[in-house]
C-alpha positions in Angstrom: 132.5 62.8 127.9 132.1 64.0 124.3 128.7 64.8 122.7 127.4 66.2 119.4 124.1 68.0 119.5 121.6 67.2 116.6 119.2 69.6 115.0 116.4 68.4 117.3 118.5 68.9 120.4 119.5 65.3 121.1 123.0 64.8 122.6 124.8 61.9 120.9 127.6 60.5 122.9 130.7 59.4 121.1 134.3 58.1 121.6 137.1 59.3 119.4 140.5 57.7 119.9 143.7 57.7 117.9 145.6 60.1 115.6 143.4 62.8 114.1 145.2 62.6 110.8 144.7 58.8 110.5 142.0 57.2 108.4 138.8 57.1 110.5 136.8 53.9 111.2 133.3 54.5 112.5 131.6 51.7 114.4 127.8 51.4 114.6 126.4 49.2 117.4 123.4 46.8 117.4 120.2 46.8 119.4 119.9 47.5 122.4 123.6 48.1 123.0 126.1 51.0 123.0 129.4 52.0 121.6 131.0 49.8 124.4 130.1 46.8 122.3 133.0 47.7 120.0 135.7 47.9 122.6 137.6 44.9 121.2 137.5 46.2 117.6 138.4 49.8 118.7 141.4 48.7 120.7 142.5 46.4 117.8 142.3 49.1 115.2 143.8 51.7 117.5 146.8 49.5 117.8 147.1 49.4 114.0 147.3 53.2 113.9 143.7 54.1 112.9 141.4 56.7 114.3 138.5 54.9 115.8 135.0 56.4 116.6 131.9 54.9 118.0 128.7 56.6 119.2 125.7 55.6 121.2 122.5 55.7 119.1 119.9 58.1 120.5 118.0 56.4 123.3 120.9 54.0 123.9 123.9 54.1 126.2 124.8 57.7 127.3 123.0 59.5 124.5 119.8 61.5 125.1 116.7 59.5 125.9 114.5 61.3 123.4 110.7 61.0 123.0 111.0 60.4 119.3 113.3 59.8 116.4 113.7 56.1 116.9 113.7 55.2 113.2 116.3 54.8 110.5 116.1 58.2 108.9 116.8 60.0 112.2 119.5 57.5 113.1 121.3 58.2 109.8 120.8 61.9 110.3 122.4 61.6 113.7 125.4 59.9 112.1 125.6 62.7 109.5 125.7 65.3 112.3 128.5 63.4 114.0 130.6 63.0 110.8 130.0 66.7 110.0 131.0 67.8 113.5 134.2 65.8 113.3 134.7 66.5 109.6 135.5 62.9 108.8 136.8 62.2 105.4 137.2 58.8 103.6 135.9 57.0 106.7 135.2 53.3 106.9 131.7 52.7 108.4 131.3 49.3 110.1 127.8 48.3 111.4 126.6 45.3 113.4 123.0 44.1 113.3 120.8 47.2 113.6 124.0 49.2 113.1 124.4 47.6 109.7 121.0 49.1 108.7 122.1 52.5 110.0 125.3 52.2 108.0 123.4 51.3 104.8 121.0 54.3 105.2 123.8 56.7 106.1 126.3 55.6 103.4 123.7 55.7 100.7 123.1 59.4 101.5 126.5 60.5 102.7 128.1 63.6 101.4 130.8 63.0 98.7 134.2 62.1 100.3 132.8 61.2 103.7 132.6 57.4 103.3 135.3 55.3 101.6 134.1 51.8 102.4 131.4 50.1 104.5 131.1 46.8 106.3 127.8 45.1 107.3 128.3 42.5 110.0 125.4 40.1 110.9 123.3 43.0 109.6 119.5 43.5 109.3 119.4 44.5 105.6 117.8 44.1 103.1 114.7 43.6 105.4 114.0 41.2 108.2 110.2 41.1 108.1 108.4 38.5 106.1 106.4 40.2 103.3 105.1 39.3 99.9 108.3 40.6 98.4 110.4 38.9 101.1 108.9 35.5 101.7 112.0 34.2 103.5 111.7 36.9 106.3 110.6 36.4 109.9 106.9 36.8 110.6 105.6 39.8 112.5 104.7 37.6 115.4 108.4 37.2 116.2 108.9 40.9 116.7 105.6 41.3 118.5 107.1 38.7 120.9 110.2 40.8 121.4 108.0 43.8 122.2 105.9 41.9 124.7 108.9 40.5 126.4 110.6 43.9 126.7 107.5 45.6 128.0 106.8 42.8 130.5 110.3 42.5 132.0 113.1 44.2 130.1 115.7 43.3 132.7 115.0 39.5 132.3 114.6 39.8 128.5 118.1 41.4 128.4 119.5 38.3 130.3 117.7 35.8 128.1 118.9 37.2 124.8 122.6 37.1 125.4 122.4 33.9 127.4 120.7 32.2 124.5 120.6 33.0 120.8 122.8 36.2 120.5 126.1 34.6 121.1 125.0 31.0 120.3 125.5 30.1 124.0 122.3 27.9 123.7 124.2 25.5 121.3 125.6 22.2 122.5 129.2 22.5 123.5 129.2 26.3 123.4 131.9 28.0 125.5 129.7 30.4 127.6 131.2 33.7 128.7 129.4 35.2 131.7 131.3 38.4 131.1 129.8 38.8 127.7 126.3 38.1 129.0 126.8 40.7 131.8 128.3 43.3 129.5 125.3 42.9 127.1 122.8 43.3 130.0 124.6 46.3 131.3 124.7 48.1 128.0 121.0 47.3 127.4 119.9 48.6 130.8 121.7 51.9 130.3 119.3 52.8 127.4 115.7 53.9 127.4 112.8 51.4 127.3 110.8 53.5 124.8 113.8 53.7 122.4 114.4 50.0 122.6 110.7 49.2 122.1 110.4 51.5 119.0 113.7 50.4 117.6 112.4 46.8 117.2 110.1 48.2 114.4 113.0 50.1 112.9 115.3 47.1 112.6 112.7 44.6 111.6 110.4 46.5 109.2 112.7 49.0 107.4 113.4 48.0 103.8 117.0 48.8 102.9 116.8 47.5 99.3 117.1 51.0 97.7 119.8 52.1 100.1 121.9 49.1 99.1 121.4 49.8 95.4 122.5 53.4 95.8 125.8 52.7 97.6 128.8 53.4 95.3 131.7 52.4 97.7 133.0 48.9 98.3 131.0 47.0 100.9 132.0 43.8 102.8 129.1 41.7 104.0 130.1 39.4 106.9 127.6 36.9 108.2 127.6 33.7 110.3 125.6 30.8 109.0 124.3 30.0 112.5 123.0 33.5 113.2 119.8 32.9 115.2 118.9 36.6 115.4 119.3 37.7 111.8 119.0 34.5 109.7 121.8 34.1 107.2 119.8 33.1 104.1 117.5 36.2 104.2 120.2 38.7 104.9 123.9 38.4 104.0 123.6 36.8 100.5 120.7 39.0 99.5 122.5 42.2 100.6 125.6 41.3 98.7 123.6 40.8 95.5 122.0 44.2 95.7 125.3 46.1 96.2 127.2 47.4 93.2 130.5 46.6 94.9 129.6 44.0 97.5 131.6 41.1 98.7 130.0 38.3 100.9 132.2 36.6 103.5 130.4 33.8 105.3 131.4 32.1 108.5 130.3 28.6 109.0 128.6 28.0 112.3 129.3 31.5 113.7 126.6 33.2 115.8 125.0 36.7 115.6 127.5 38.1 118.1 130.6 36.7 116.3 132.4 40.0 116.7 132.8 39.1 120.3 132.9 35.3 120.2 135.3 35.1 117.2 137.1 38.4 117.3 140.4 36.6 116.6 139.1 35.7 113.2 136.8 38.7 112.4 139.2 41.5 113.3 142.0 40.5 110.9 139.3 40.0 108.1 138.1 43.5 108.8 141.6 44.9 108.7 142.3 43.2 105.4 139.2 44.8 103.9 140.1 48.2 105.3 143.6 48.1 104.0 142.7 46.4 100.6 
């Protein structure tokens, strides 16, 4: 297995497939998952001739279960360590959910020439939490509920989330995939409870407004209108407005986990943006 070691000694696991001279595409997973959540996209882009890279965020998957660093500045610094170690140039960074926040923070600070484009999929920016400046956000009680459920019985919580709102399997007529539910649970249980607990604060309370304003490269914002985890109205459209070169692509009725449930639609749209 491949790892890069960060300044504070954390070992970050990563996958790196495809030709080394091809344009790199870097995938950033959501909470509480791992690089494995991108298998469908990585195989798709690998088949198109791209170099595909995905890492496990610290405290997630196969990366070190660290005592600290479970916040966006450190997540972005870990990405910078990875891109430096692999010397990635003109990479496209694609982030889902919490990974979209990680992409926003990293790309806003990336060294010149490192990032060519970015994609935010069902992503947490600008900010999820309801505040005076963000009245459409979710109240703190929602995230306190996440923390309580995780602390009480993480294994059951990690069944309830994918069985219900994440993939929209709680909607009438939904085509439920037990495989997706089991894959979600497995990825989640590989990670550290402390990292998952603290990451709830990171993905819900971090304000990415200034990051979005700083980004100079083209950014595609993809969001489903029936996202029950990161509500559409307070995320996708607001992020697109803050970006200098942002494009919003909305998907009617698609759930938070649309990368898995509707890969047949999402993957070609991602390819068109990468090639465009």
